[in-house]
Structures are given as structure tokens and as C-alpha cells.
N, C-alpha and C positions, 0 to 999 in steps of 0.2 A: 499243362494246366487245364486246357479245354477238355482233354480226355478225363481228367479227374473230376471236373465239374459235370461232365456228361454221365460218369459213373455214379455220382452222388445225386443226380437229379431225381431218380425214382424215390430215394429216401426222403428228399425234401418234400416231395409230393405227399408221401405218407405221413410226414411229421405232424401236420395240423390235426388230422383225424386221429393219429395215434396219441397225441397229447390230450385231445378231448376225451377219448376213451379212458386214458390213464387217470385223468383228474376226476371225471364224473362217473366212472364205472369201477375201475380197479381199486382206487382208493376207498370209495364208499363200501365196496364189497369187503375189503380188508378190515375196515372199521366195524362193519356188521358182524364179521366173523369173530373179531375180538370181543364185541359186546355179547355175542351168544355164549361165550365161555366165562362170563362174569356172573357174580352172585350179588344179591342185595336188593334194595328197593329205592324208590324215588326219594323217600324221606331221609334215609340214612346214607344213601349213595351206593354206588356199585363198585366192587373191587374185582380185580382180575384173579380168578382162582383156577382157571382152566378146567372148569367143571363140564365134562363131556356127558354127564348123566342127563343133562337137559334135553339132549337129542333123543335119548331113549324115552324120556317122559313125553316129549312131543309126539313121538310115533304112537305110543300106546294110548295117549289121551285123545288124539285127533285122527286116528286111523280111518274112522268112518268118513270124516270130511275129506281126507286125502283121496280115498277110493271114489267117493261121490264126485269130486271135482274132475278126476280123470275120466269117469264115465260120462259125465255131462259134457266135458270138452270133446271127447271122442264122438259122441252122438251128434253134437252140434257141427263138428267138422265134417262128418259123413253127410249130414243133411245139407250143408252148404255145397258140398261136391255135387250132390244129386240135383240141387236147384241151380247152381251156377253153371255147370257144364253145358246143359242144353241152351241156356241163355247166351253164354259166350259163343257156343257153336253157331247159333242162329245169327248173332251180330257179326261174327267173323266171316261167314260164308253167304249170308242172305240179306244183310242189311244194306248192301250197296254203298251209295254215297252218304247214307244217313248213319253210318257207324258211329261217328263222333256224337251225333245228336242222341242216339240211343244210350250210349255210354254216359253222356251227361245226365240224361233222365234217370238212369239207374243210380248214379252217384249223388244226384241232387239232394235227396233227404239226408245224406251224410254230411252235408255242410252245416247241419244243425248239431248242437252239442250232444255228445254221447248220453249224458244224463237226461237231457230233455227228451230225447227220442225214447229212452227206456221208460220214463215217467208217462209219456204219451201212450205207450203200450198198457200201462197200468189203468189208464182211463178207458181204453178200448176193451180190456178184458175184465173190467169190474163187474161184479154180480148184477148191478143195475145199470151198467154202462150202455153205450150205443149199440153194441153187438148183442151181448147176452140179454140185456134188458128187453130189447124188442123181440128177440126169439122167445123169451119166457112169456111175454105178453101175448104172443101169437100162439102159445101152447105147444111150441116145437121143442121146448126144453123144460124139464121139471124145475120147480121153484127153488130147490136146494142145489141146483147144479152150479158149480163154480170152477174157474180155471186158475185164478190167482192162488198163490201159496201152494202150487203143485210143481212137480218136476217138469211137467210139460211147459208151463209158463216160463220157467227159467231157461230151459233148452231152446224154446222158441225165441226168447229174447236174445240169447247168445247167437243163435243162427242168423237172426236179422241183423244184429249189430256188427257181426264179423263177416257178413256176406261179401262185401267188396274185396276183402282180403283174399278170397278164393276166386272171385270172378275175374279180377284184373290179371293175375298171373296166367290163368287158363286162356283168357282172351289173347294175351300177348303171344302165347305159344301157338295157338290156333292161327293167329294172324300171320305168323311166320311160315306156315305150311305153303310150300310151292304149289301153285295150281297145276303145274305141269305134271306133278306126281299123281294128282287125281285124274288128270286126263290120260296118263299112261296106264293107270289101273283100269280105267274104263275101256281103253283100247284092248286090254288083255282080258276083257269080258268078265271083270269082277263085278259082282252085284254091290248094292249100296252097303249091305252089311259087311261084305268083305273089304270094301274100300275103307270103311270106318275102322274095322278091327285090325287091319293090317297096315294101314297108312296113317289115318288121322289120329287114332288113339295113341299109338306109340310115339308119334311126333309131339303130341300134346302132354306126354307124361312129365316133362320138366316143369310145366306150369302146374300140374296137379301136385307134384312133389313140393314145389315152392309154396303153393296155396295151402297145402296141408300144414306145413310148418308155421306159416304166418297166421293160420287160424287156430290151430290146436293149442299153441303155447299161450296166447293171451286169453283164449276162452277158458282154459283150465284154471288160470290164476285170477280170473275176473271175480269181482265181488259186487259190482253195481247191480247186475241183473238178479242175483240171488237176494240182494237186500231189498230191491224195489218190487220184484215180481214174485219172490219166493216167501217161504215161511220158516218156522223153526225146524221143519223136517227136510228143508232143502238148502241148509247152510253149506257153503263151499269153503274151502280152505282160505280163500282170499278174505272172507268175512272174519274168519278166526284171526288172521294176521292183523286186520284192521282193528278189531276189538282189543286184541292183546296189546297192540301198540298204543292206540289212542285212548282207550277206556281204562284198561287195567294197568297200563304203564309198566307191563312186565316185558321190558326190552330184551333181556336174554332169551326168554321163551319165544317171543315173536321173531327174533333174529334166527333162532334155531329152526323154527317152522319154515321161515323163508328159505333158508339154505337147504332144508330137506326137500322142499318143493322144487327148487332149482335143480337139485341133484336128480330127483325123479324124472323131471322133464328132460334133462340132458341124457340120462340113460335111455329114456323112451325115444328121443330123437336119434340116438346112436343105433338102437335096435332097428328103428324104422329105416334109417339110412342103410343099414346092412341088408335088410330084407328087400328094400327097393331103393338101393343106393344111387348116388349120383353117377357112378360109373355105369351101372346097368341102365340108368335112364339115358345117359349119353349114347350108350351103345344102341339102344332102341331108336334114338333119334337119328343115328347115323345110318340106319338101315334104309 
């Protein structure tokens, strides 16, 4: 009896999380898939017709927004890597006893609501705002210069809002680097560039891998930054889904767009994992 209970113990541990995912993820996804294959409208109702043509219509109609979202998400992800890695490196190896304090200062702004932080960027980047207004008054910028409603504003907002998603995994990976490995590399007369390229960077790749996924997926599907900081030429696929669901009430089309986005992201993650997969990352870490 005890052996049977011991054998079933892992399954009991997984059961709560499995039920949660089944109820709040698998079931809604199945419902959304069913809705995407229906036809009709809010007034007359929707009927199940298994119309797969809506997927082709979604791709041909919103191909620009799909591509733009992927490009914005990729640029923002690369930008967060370039910004977060040096900061995580400095905190992990040079902050000393103040590591927790610096991490707290980095994360402190993110205790504020996502929407409020994005709106605050709109005030900062406004044509007559605190930054651009003073620069224009000083004659450092032309009067017609603007940042809002541009691709730069949307990507900058994405980079800022998802910055911790990249910083924390990289910091955790760097924090786990054994100092004795650095000392051994130094004893073998490796210069700083060699120590970083052959020891630190390979060991931090699991953090970069995790940070990339945690940043790219939500950044690509985000709609708040494009809505607040962007314009008509910077609409992302998340804005299309929001408008189609809440404004146009075209539930089948919105569901189809959502599934296409999810499929594209899953394929992208699979390709990324194959190119820089977890097995290769773990092999690099084990060296």
C-alpha cells in the first residue's frame, strides 16, 4: 500500500496544476477553436459550419500586421538582451552585498500597472512634453519633430515594459557561475575577453534562452504599447484581435487570428529551440 502511495505521489503533486491548466487553458482553447469555425453574427447568432476559409481570410487580410508584430517583437527582444545583459552581468559580479538592492531598484517601476507605465511614456514622448518640448524650445530639435505614432515609440515601449523578463533569467544564470571557474581561467592566462567568451557567456546561455522566450512571445502579441504609443501605421496583430473581438464582435475571425498568431509563435519557438536548443544550451553549460 505504501509503495502504491509512493508511486502515485508525483501524480498527486501534478494534479492541481494539471487541472488548473485543463480548466483555464485547454477548455478555453477548445472553445475558441470551435468558435473560429462558426459563421454568423451577434444579432442572428453563430452556427457551427466548420468554415476553415476564415483562416485564409485572416492571413490575407492581416498579413501586414502579423509581419509587423513579429518584427517589433524581435527588435524589442534583441534590444532587451543588449540592455539587460550588461546590467545583469554588473549586478551579478560587481554589485557585492548590494545585489538585492540593485535588483529591487530595477524592478521598482514595475510594481506600477503596465498600462499606467505605458501612458507615462506617452506623456514623456509627447510633442510638447517634458523631453521633446524642452529640446524644441532650446532649438535642439525642429518644431515638427515627433516620436509618438512611430515604430520607434512602440518598440521602445515594448523594450521598457518587458525588460525584467530578460534581466531576471540572465541574472539568475550569471549568479550561478562558479567563481572558481573564473579563477581557473585567470590562472591559465586567459584575458578578460577569453574568460567572458569561453566561460561566462556559455554558462549564461540558459538565461538568455529563457529570457528570449519570456520576452518575444508577450511582446509580439502585445496591443497596449501600439495602442497608446503608436498610430495607424504601427498597428500590431494584438490590436486587430482586440478590435475584432470587442468592437466588431466578429468572434470567428478574432478566434482564427488568435490561433494563427499562436501557431506562428509556436513554430518560431520550435525553430529557435532547434537552432539554439535546450540540449545545446545545456551542453554549453556543462563545459
